[in-house]
One Martini backbone bead per residue (centre of mass of N, CA, C, O) as a GRO file, in nm:
protein
  384
    1MET     BB    1  -4.991  11.795  -1.694
    2PRO     BB    2  -5.043  11.597  -1.936
    3ARG     BB    3  -5.027  11.256  -1.952
    4ILE     BB    4  -4.917  11.216  -2.238
    5VAL     BB    5  -4.669  11.394  -2.188
    6MET     BB    6  -4.556  11.241  -1.950
    7ARG     BB    7  -4.517  10.970  -2.094
    8THR     BB    8  -4.324  11.074  -2.313
    9MET     BB    9  -4.100  11.164  -2.120
   10MET     BB   10  -4.044  10.892  -1.983
   11ARG     BB   11  -3.963  10.741  -2.235
   12ALA     BB   12  -3.723  10.921  -2.305
   13ILE     BB   13  -3.558  10.872  -2.046
   14ARG     BB   14  -3.537  10.561  -2.072
   15ALA     BB   15  -3.394  10.563  -2.347
   16ALA     BB   16  -3.145  10.728  -2.258
   17THR     BB   17  -3.047  10.541  -2.038
   18ALA     BB   18  -3.008  10.288  -2.212
   19LEU     BB   19  -2.804  10.417  -2.407
   20LEU     BB   20  -2.583  10.478  -2.194
   21LEU     BB   21  -2.545  10.184  -2.107
   22ILE     BB   22  -2.455  10.076  -2.384
   23ILE     BB   23  -2.208  10.257  -2.413
   24ALA     BB   24  -2.057  10.168  -2.157
   25VAL     BB   25  -2.035   9.868  -2.227
   26SER     BB   26  -1.894   9.903  -2.502
   27ALA     BB   27  -1.644  10.048  -2.392
   28ALA     BB   28  -1.549   9.819  -2.213
   29ALA     BB   29  -1.524   9.609  -2.439
   30VAL     BB   30  -1.320   9.760  -2.611
   31SER     BB   31  -1.103   9.781  -2.397
   32ALA     BB   32  -1.056   9.478  -2.367
   33VAL     BB   33  -0.987   9.418  -2.664
   34GLU     BB   34  -0.747   9.613  -2.683
   35ALA     BB   35  -0.584   9.475  -2.460
   36GLN     BB   36  -0.556   9.205  -2.609
   37ASP     BB   37  -0.424   9.314  -2.871
   38THR     BB   38  -0.171   9.451  -2.699
   39GLY     BB   39  -0.119   9.274  -2.423
   40LYS     BB   40  -0.279   9.433  -2.215
   41LYS     BB   41  -0.394   9.507  -1.914
   42PRO     BB   42  -0.641   9.599  -1.749
   43LYS     BB   43  -0.725   9.847  -1.549
   44LYS     BB   44  -0.717   9.892  -1.220
   45PRO     BB   45  -0.842   9.997  -0.955
   46LYS     BB   46  -0.762  10.197  -0.710
   47GLU     BB   47  -0.634  10.180  -0.419
   48PRO     BB   48  -0.646  10.266  -0.115
   49LYS     BB   49  -0.475  10.467   0.073
   50THR     BB   50  -0.222  10.476   0.276
   51ALA     BB   51  -0.024  10.630   0.490
   52ALA     BB   52   0.233  10.574   0.320
   53ASP     BB   53   0.128  10.679   0.047
   54SER     BB   54   0.087  10.970   0.134
   55LEU     BB   55   0.389  11.023   0.189
   56ALA     BB   56   0.496  10.963  -0.091
   57ASP     BB   57   0.337  11.191  -0.233
   58ALA     BB   58   0.452  11.429  -0.042
   59GLY     BB   59   0.707  11.347   0.072
   60PRO     BB   60   0.924  11.463   0.270
   61PRO     BB   61   0.908  11.584   0.569
   62LYS     BB   62   0.876  11.901   0.722
   63VAL     BB   63   1.057  12.014   0.975
   64LYS     BB   64   0.986  12.187   1.254
   65LYS     BB   65   1.122  12.452   1.415
   66MET     BB   66   1.152  12.396   1.779
   67PRO     BB   67   1.177  12.499   2.073
   68ALA     BB   68   1.222  12.422   2.395
   69PRO     BB   69   1.023  12.429   2.654
   70PRO     BB   70   1.063  12.533   2.984
   71MET     BB   71   0.825  12.382   3.123
   72PHE     BB   72   0.979  12.080   3.051
   73ALA     BB   73   1.262  12.095   3.216
   74SER     BB   74   1.070  12.012   3.453
   75GLU     BB   75   0.889  11.815   3.721
   76LYS     BB   76   0.830  12.022   3.914
   77PRO     BB   77   0.592  12.143   4.079
   78LEU     BB   78   0.358  12.403   3.983
   79GLU     BB   79   0.244  12.731   4.046
   80LEU     BB   80  -0.080  12.834   3.925
   81THR     BB   81  -0.298  13.074   3.745
   82LEU     BB   82  -0.628  13.052   3.611
   83THR     BB   83  -0.789  13.309   3.414
   84THR     BB   84  -1.145  13.294   3.358
   85ASN     BB   85  -1.459  13.217   3.225
   86ILE     BB   86  -1.602  12.970   3.389
   87LYS     BB   87  -1.898  12.966   3.307
   88GLN     BB   88  -1.835  12.945   3.001
   89ILE     BB   89  -1.656  12.694   2.997
   90LYS     BB   90  -1.880  12.500   3.116
   91LYS     BB   91  -2.064  12.544   2.850
   92ASP     BB   92  -1.835  12.430   2.655
   93LYS     BB   93  -1.945  12.119   2.500
   94SER     BB   94  -1.846  12.151   2.220
   95ALA     BB   95  -1.634  12.090   1.944
   96THR     BB   96  -1.685  12.416   1.845
   97ALA     BB   97  -1.561  12.575   2.048
   98PRO     BB   98  -1.428  12.862   2.135
   99TRP     BB   99  -1.208  13.090   2.204
  100ARG     BB  100  -1.077  13.212   2.511
  101THR     BB  101  -0.998  13.426   2.742
  102GLY     BB  102  -0.681  13.466   2.942
  103THR     BB  103  -0.473  13.383   3.238
  104ILE     BB  104  -0.133  13.323   3.335
  105SER     BB  105   0.006  13.287   3.667
  106TYR     BB  106   0.317  13.367   3.848
  107THR     BB  107   0.605  13.332   4.041
  108GLY     BB  108   0.895  13.465   4.032
  109GLU     BB  109   1.225  13.474   4.133
  110ASP     BB  110   1.164  13.783   4.245
  111GLY     BB  111   0.843  13.766   4.348
  112LYS     BB  112   0.692  13.832   4.101
  113THR     BB  113   0.425  13.872   3.897
  114ILE     BB  114   0.336  13.664   3.618
  115ALA     BB  115   0.146  13.764   3.328
  116VAL     BB  116  -0.024  13.560   3.070
  117PRO     BB  117  -0.172  13.577   2.788
  118VAL     BB  118  -0.452  13.372   2.683
  119ARG     BB  119  -0.603  13.085   2.531
  120VAL     BB  120  -0.914  12.900   2.559
  121LYS     BB  121  -1.023  12.545   2.506
  122THR     BB  122  -1.225  12.304   2.473
  123ARG     BB  123  -1.206  11.941   2.515
  124GLY     BB  124  -1.280  11.625   2.410
  125ILE     BB  125  -1.518  11.375   2.519
  126TRP     BB  126  -1.600  11.258   2.791
  127ARG     BB  127  -1.501  11.497   2.976
  128LEU     BB  128  -1.665  11.717   2.831
  129LYS     BB  129  -1.948  11.594   2.933
  130HIS     BB  130  -1.872  11.509   3.262
  131CYS     BB  131  -1.732  11.761   3.350
  132ASP     BB  132  -1.729  12.043   3.536
  133TYR     BB  133  -1.425  12.076   3.433
  134PRO     BB  134  -1.301  12.087   3.145
  135PRO     BB  135  -1.089  12.023   2.924
  136ILE     BB  136  -0.803  12.198   2.783
  137ARG     BB  137  -0.671  12.442   2.562
  138ILE     BB  138  -0.365  12.620   2.503
  139LYS     BB  139  -0.279  12.956   2.385
  140VAL     BB  140   0.046  13.096   2.295
  141ALA     BB  141   0.190  13.365   2.214
  142ASP     BB  142   0.503  13.442   2.132
  143LYS     BB  143   0.529  13.732   2.247
  144VAL     BB  144   0.398  13.689   2.541
  145GLY     BB  145   0.591  13.430   2.619
  146LYS     BB  146   0.846  13.568   2.621
  147GLY     BB  147   1.050  13.495   2.904
  148THR     BB  148   0.874  13.254   2.995
  149LEU     BB  149   0.731  12.949   3.084
  150LEU     BB  150   0.542  12.986   2.806
  151GLU     BB  151   0.753  12.946   2.606
  152ASP     BB  152   0.685  12.756   2.324
  153LEU     BB  153   0.406  12.594   2.377
  154ASP     BB  154   0.168  12.667   2.199
  155GLU     BB  155  -0.082  12.385   2.225
  156PRO     BB  156  -0.152  12.274   2.508
  157LYS     BB  157  -0.269  12.048   2.731
  158LEU     BB  158  -0.523  12.043   2.994
  159VAL     BB  159  -0.555  11.866   3.288
  160THR     BB  160  -0.814  11.857   3.489
  161TYR     BB  161  -1.017  11.793   3.778
  162CYS     BB  162  -1.333  11.787   3.680
  163ARG     BB  163  -1.383  11.728   3.997
  164ASN     BB  164  -1.436  11.852   4.335
  165LEU     BB  165  -1.259  11.577   4.417
  166ASP     BB  166  -1.028  11.371   4.546
  167PRO     BB  167  -1.043  11.125   4.351
  168TYR     BB  168  -0.999  11.304   4.093
  169GLU     BB  169  -0.720  11.405   4.172
  170GLN     BB  170  -0.593  11.122   4.174
  171TYR     BB  171  -0.631  11.068   3.873
  172VAL     BB  172  -0.436  11.287   3.780
  173LEU     BB  173  -0.181  11.179   3.921
  174GLN     BB  174  -0.188  10.901   3.786
  175GLU     BB  175  -0.169  10.995   3.490
  176ALA     BB  176   0.099  11.145   3.514
  177GLN     BB  177   0.259  10.886   3.572
  178LEU     BB  178   0.214  10.745   3.295
  179TYR     BB  179   0.375  10.955   3.135
  180ARG     BB  180   0.642  10.906   3.288
  181ILE     BB  181   0.673  10.613   3.210
  182ASN     BB  182   0.679  10.651   2.903
  183ARG     BB  183   0.945  10.819   2.915
  184LEU     BB  184   1.127  10.585   3.022
  185VAL     BB  185   1.077  10.381   2.760
  186THR     BB  186   1.028  10.646   2.562
  187ASP     BB  187   1.082  10.924   2.352
  188ILE     BB  188   0.800  10.858   2.216
  189SER     BB  189   0.671  11.114   2.403
  190HIS     BB  190   0.513  11.289   2.650
  191LYS     BB  191   0.541  11.566   2.822
  192VAL     BB  192   0.507  11.678   3.169
  193ARG     BB  193   0.333  11.913   3.406
  194LEU     BB  194   0.284  11.965   3.724
  195LEU     BB  195   0.003  12.132   3.886
  196ARG     BB  196  -0.085  12.394   4.108
  197LEU     BB  197  -0.413  12.493   4.036
  198SER     BB  198  -0.577  12.797   4.001
  199TYR     BB  199  -0.927  12.880   3.964
  200ALA     BB  200  -1.018  13.179   3.812
  201ASP     BB  201  -1.254  13.434   3.793
  202SER     BB  202  -1.295  13.709   3.586
  203ALA     BB  203  -1.561  13.831   3.707
  204SER     BB  204  -1.466  13.814   4.031
  205GLY     BB  205  -1.152  13.720   4.104
  206LYS     BB  206  -1.195  13.438   4.212
  207VAL     BB  207  -1.108  13.144   4.369
  208GLU     BB  208  -1.264  12.835   4.335
  209VAL     BB  209  -1.006  12.638   4.288
  210THR     BB  210  -0.747  12.396   4.407
  211ARG     BB  211  -0.565  12.180   4.182
  212TYR     BB  212  -0.444  11.920   4.033
  213SER     BB  213  -0.258  11.937   3.730
  214PHE     BB  214  -0.172  11.906   3.366
  215LEU     BB  215   0.067  11.932   3.120
  216ILE     BB  216   0.082  11.880   2.759
  217GLU     BB  217   0.261  11.854   2.510
  218ASP     BB  218   0.284  11.919   2.202
  219PRO     BB  219   0.299  11.713   1.932
  220ALA     BB  220   0.517  11.881   1.775
  221GLN     BB  221   0.737  11.833   1.988
  222VAL     BB  222   0.763  11.529   1.957
  223ALA     BB  223   0.831  11.536   1.654
  224ARG     BB  224   1.086  11.711   1.672
  225ARG     BB  225   1.260  11.508   1.839
  226ALA     BB  226   1.220  11.290   1.590
  227SER     BB  227   1.230  11.432   1.310
  228GLY     BB  228   0.914  11.509   1.256
  229VAL     BB  229   0.564  11.457   1.179
  230ILE     BB  230   0.232  11.485   1.196
  231LEU     BB  231  -0.005  11.245   1.112
  232ASP     BB  232  -0.349  11.305   0.978
  233ARG     BB  233  -0.387  11.002   0.892
  234LYS     BB  234  -0.574  10.741   0.865
  235GLY     BB  235  -0.495  10.376   0.855
  236ALA     BB  236  -0.277  10.247   1.002
  237THR     BB  237  -0.064   9.977   0.982
  238ALA     BB  238   0.171   9.746   1.039
  239ASP     BB  239   0.329   9.833   0.777
  240ASP     BB  240   0.355  10.146   0.865
  241LEU     BB  241   0.486  10.067   1.134
  242ASP     BB  242   0.722  10.066   1.355
  243PRO     BB  243   0.804   9.786   1.529
  244ASP     BB  244   0.958   9.892   1.784
  245ILE     BB  245   0.768  10.126   1.865
  246SER     BB  246   0.510   9.962   1.859
  247ALA     BB  247   0.587   9.760   2.080
  248LEU     BB  248   0.612   9.971   2.306
  249ALA     BB  249   0.324  10.091   2.287
  250PHE     BB  250   0.164   9.818   2.335
  251THR     BB  251   0.303   9.742   2.599
  252PHE     BB  252   0.219   9.990   2.759
  253GLN     BB  253  -0.086   9.949   2.739
  254TYR     BB  254  -0.074   9.676   2.884
  255PHE     BB  255   0.061   9.769   3.147
  256ILE     BB  256  -0.189   9.982   3.213
  257GLY     BB  257  -0.464   9.874   3.096
  258ASN     BB  258  -0.525   9.982   2.787
  259THR     BB  259  -0.808  10.016   2.529
  260ASP     BB  260  -0.838  10.341   2.468
  261PHE     BB  261  -0.731  10.295   2.149
  262SER     BB  262  -0.601  10.419   1.811
  263PHE     BB  263  -0.379  10.452   1.560
  264ALA     BB  264  -0.558  10.421   1.306
  265GLY     BB  265  -0.785  10.632   1.437
  266LEU     BB  266  -0.663  10.853   1.625
  267HIS     BB  267  -0.719  10.737   1.926
  268ASN     BB  268  -0.520  10.822   2.160
  269GLY     BB  269  -0.334  10.868   1.895
  270GLU     BB  270  -0.024  10.901   1.721
  271VAL     BB  271   0.166  10.993   1.416
  272ILE     BB  272   0.501  10.980   1.308
  273ALA     BB  273   0.678  11.123   1.039
  274LEU     BB  274   0.953  11.024   0.855
  275ALA     BB  275   1.195  11.066   0.608
  276ASP     BB  276   1.257  10.737   0.603
  277GLY     BB  277   0.936  10.618   0.632
  278ARG     BB  278   0.873  10.617   0.916
  279ASN     BB  279   0.624  10.523   1.173
  280LEU     BB  280   0.525  10.667   1.493
  281PRO     BB  281   0.378  10.583   1.777
  282VAL     BB  282   0.158  10.774   2.010
  283SER     BB  283   0.071  10.812   2.342
  284TYR     BB  284  -0.254  10.904   2.500
  285ASP     BB  285  -0.473  10.908   2.727
  286PHE     BB  286  -0.528  10.722   3.053
  287ASP     BB  287  -0.808  10.724   3.231
  288PHE     BB  288  -0.894  10.408   3.129
  289ALA     BB  289  -0.698  10.270   3.299
  290GLY     BB  290  -0.630  10.015   3.520
  291ALA     BB  291  -0.419  10.170   3.696
  292ILE     BB  292  -0.653  10.370   3.788
  293ASP     BB  293  -0.958  10.289   3.816
  294ALA     BB  294  -1.198  10.447   3.737
  295THR     BB  295  -1.535  10.472   3.794
  296TYR     BB  296  -1.600  10.569   3.481
  297ALA     BB  297  -1.466  10.340   3.354
  298GLY     BB  298  -1.444  10.150   3.042
  299VAL     BB  299  -1.533   9.913   2.790
  300ASP     BB  300  -1.555   9.776   2.500
  301PRO     BB  301  -1.799   9.545   2.415
  302SER     BB  302  -1.619   9.404   2.177
  303LEU     BB  303  -1.440   9.298   2.378
  304LYS     BB  304  -1.276   9.039   2.592
  305VAL     BB  305  -1.346   9.249   2.810
  306THR     BB  306  -1.514   9.405   3.118
  307ARG     BB  307  -1.258   9.536   3.259
  308VAL     BB  308  -1.003   9.761   3.317
  309ARG     BB  309  -0.820   9.544   3.482
  310ASP     BB  310  -0.827   9.390   3.222
  311ARG     BB  311  -0.607   9.262   3.017
  312LEU     BB  312  -0.527   9.359   2.663
  313PHE     BB  313  -0.375   9.267   2.376
  314ARG     BB  314  -0.326   9.505   2.074
  315GLY     BB  315  -0.115   9.403   1.904
  316TYR     BB  316   0.067   9.316   1.636
  317CYS     BB  317   0.153   9.014   1.501
  318ALA     BB  318   0.374   9.118   1.292
  319HIS     BB  319   0.560   9.222   1.564
  320GLU     BB  320   0.672   8.976   1.731
  321ALA     BB  321   0.991   9.019   1.708
  322ALA     BB  322   0.979   9.301   1.888
  323TYR     BB  323   0.875   9.235   2.184
  324PRO     BB  324   1.115   9.129   2.352
  325LYS     BB  325   1.262   9.404   2.358
  326ALA     BB  326   1.034   9.552   2.507
  327PHE     BB  327   1.036   9.380   2.761
  328GLU     BB  328   1.329   9.448   2.838
  329GLN     BB  329   1.274   9.746   2.889
  330PHE     BB  330   1.076   9.705   3.127
  331ILE     BB  331   1.270   9.548   3.305
  332ALA     BB  332   1.496   9.767   3.317
  333LYS     BB  333   1.267   9.991   3.435
  334LYS     BB  334   1.131   9.894   3.696
  335ASP     BB  335   1.266  10.054   3.928
  336ALA     BB  336   1.207  10.338   3.806
  337ILE     BB  337   0.900  10.311   3.806
  338TYR     BB  338   0.861  10.254   4.115
  339THR     BB  339   1.005  10.522   4.213
  340LEU     BB  340   0.782  10.726   4.122
  341TYR     BB  341   0.604  10.635   4.395
  342SER     BB  342   0.838  10.799   4.598
  343ASP     BB  343   0.836  11.068   4.504
  344GLU     BB  344   0.711  11.381   4.499
  345ILE     BB  345   0.467  11.283   4.329
  346GLY     BB  346   0.400  10.996   4.440
  347GLN     BB  347   0.330  11.109   4.739
  348LEU     BB  348   0.040  11.225   4.640
  349ILE     BB  349  -0.044  10.941   4.651
  350SER     BB  350  -0.210  10.713   4.784
  351PRO     BB  351  -0.099  10.434   4.946
  352ASN     BB  352  -0.314  10.238   4.844
  353LYS     BB  353  -0.280  10.304   4.542
  354VAL     BB  354   0.016  10.233   4.520
  355LYS     BB  355  -0.008   9.937   4.601
  356SER     BB  356  -0.211   9.858   4.376
  357THR     BB  357  -0.039   9.946   4.132
  358LEU     BB  358   0.216   9.771   4.184
  359GLY     BB  359   0.057   9.504   4.173
  360TYR     BB  360  -0.030   9.540   3.881
  361TYR     BB  361   0.262   9.536   3.769
  362ASP     BB  362   0.338   9.257   3.870
  363ASP     BB  363   0.147   9.106   3.674
  364PHE     BB  364   0.294   9.183   3.419
  365TYR     BB  365   0.567   9.042   3.486
  366GLU     BB  366   0.435   8.760   3.495
  367ASN     BB  367   0.321   8.764   3.193
  368ILE     BB  368   0.650   8.792   3.085
  369LYS     BB  369   0.851   8.574   3.201
  370THR     BB  370   0.780   8.382   2.963
  371PRO     BB  371   0.710   8.270   2.654
  372LYS     BB  372   0.453   8.118   2.752
  373ASP     BB  373   0.323   8.357   2.894
  374VAL     BB  374   0.304   8.537   2.644
  375GLN     BB  375   0.129   8.349   2.472
  376ARG     BB  376  -0.110   8.332   2.683
  377ASN     BB  377  -0.144   8.659   2.761
  378LEU     BB  378  -0.100   8.803   2.456
  379TYR     BB  379  -0.095   8.662   2.162
  380TYR     BB  380  -0.396   8.563   2.151
  381SER     BB  381  -0.488   8.892   2.093
  382CYS     BB  382  -0.365   8.970   1.851
  383VAL     BB  383  -0.345   9.165   1.559
  384LYS     BB  384  -0.403   9.072   1.210
   0.00000   0.00000   0.00000
């Protein structure tokens, strides 16, 4: 293209751009003048919507009717066998991994084997990348699960053994205990079922390993019990969350020494929306908790602590009035919490780890002994 033509085109483009800018500025000025003439204030740009605003726009949540799964009717450890293509599952390390076929089998009350076709899919973040056997999610079709222990399970998470080593199996048992503790202090929590699970390969038909694992009920089941639905929008603030349930949730995270969560970011945390406008935070995934003290666990470098055993209170300052009631709940449940470590499941944890864990809990109760203790140990780091 000749240069003179190019120059002419560029001049034309610059002139057109300038003209559009003049028109935009003029329109804004006219709008402002008209607003003054009519006595109306110019419209302000809309603020970004909060979680509560989204709910208001959508109207009252429609609660899904879901029967309670028989799997979580008992806490007694259950023996199951999961059969799937283990080699393929171990390769599925991406967040977009597909569903794979599998079977879960167990012995029925009549002594016969009950086999239920399922689909399995890898999940998680840290464990997905670092575990020999990654955590998975299970999907059970309504028709095939009917009349079995897998009926109405929907899509529960399965916490696997991660690595075929005794310490990692202990981590699984310890984390299952933390879910059980959370159930003691609040109904707004996940039920779990401990499994003595055999991992069988569908290609060879052989059992590769048998380790303790546990199922976590689907979030929709937790929401159903609360007569709400899971809110999938990030950004919940102190104003959005119910103070009483929020206080229990943040106190629990402090109790177990966990900082690896965010209800606002929906990281290891969920929010249940109720028809009355309240939003309830739900905690899950506790393997980075100080109460477990896993060798692989760490803390965010931006936080004021450097070790997972160092507690850091991350509750909202705005909910300060609700925390004393939450502390009372933990004090009232202290004996029941400690008893969990001597029952059928608690006895599976090594005695040294039980002693260490209960000592860790003792420190929590010292930290909330008096209002001055609470102010010094918790409120100094609350989130404004």
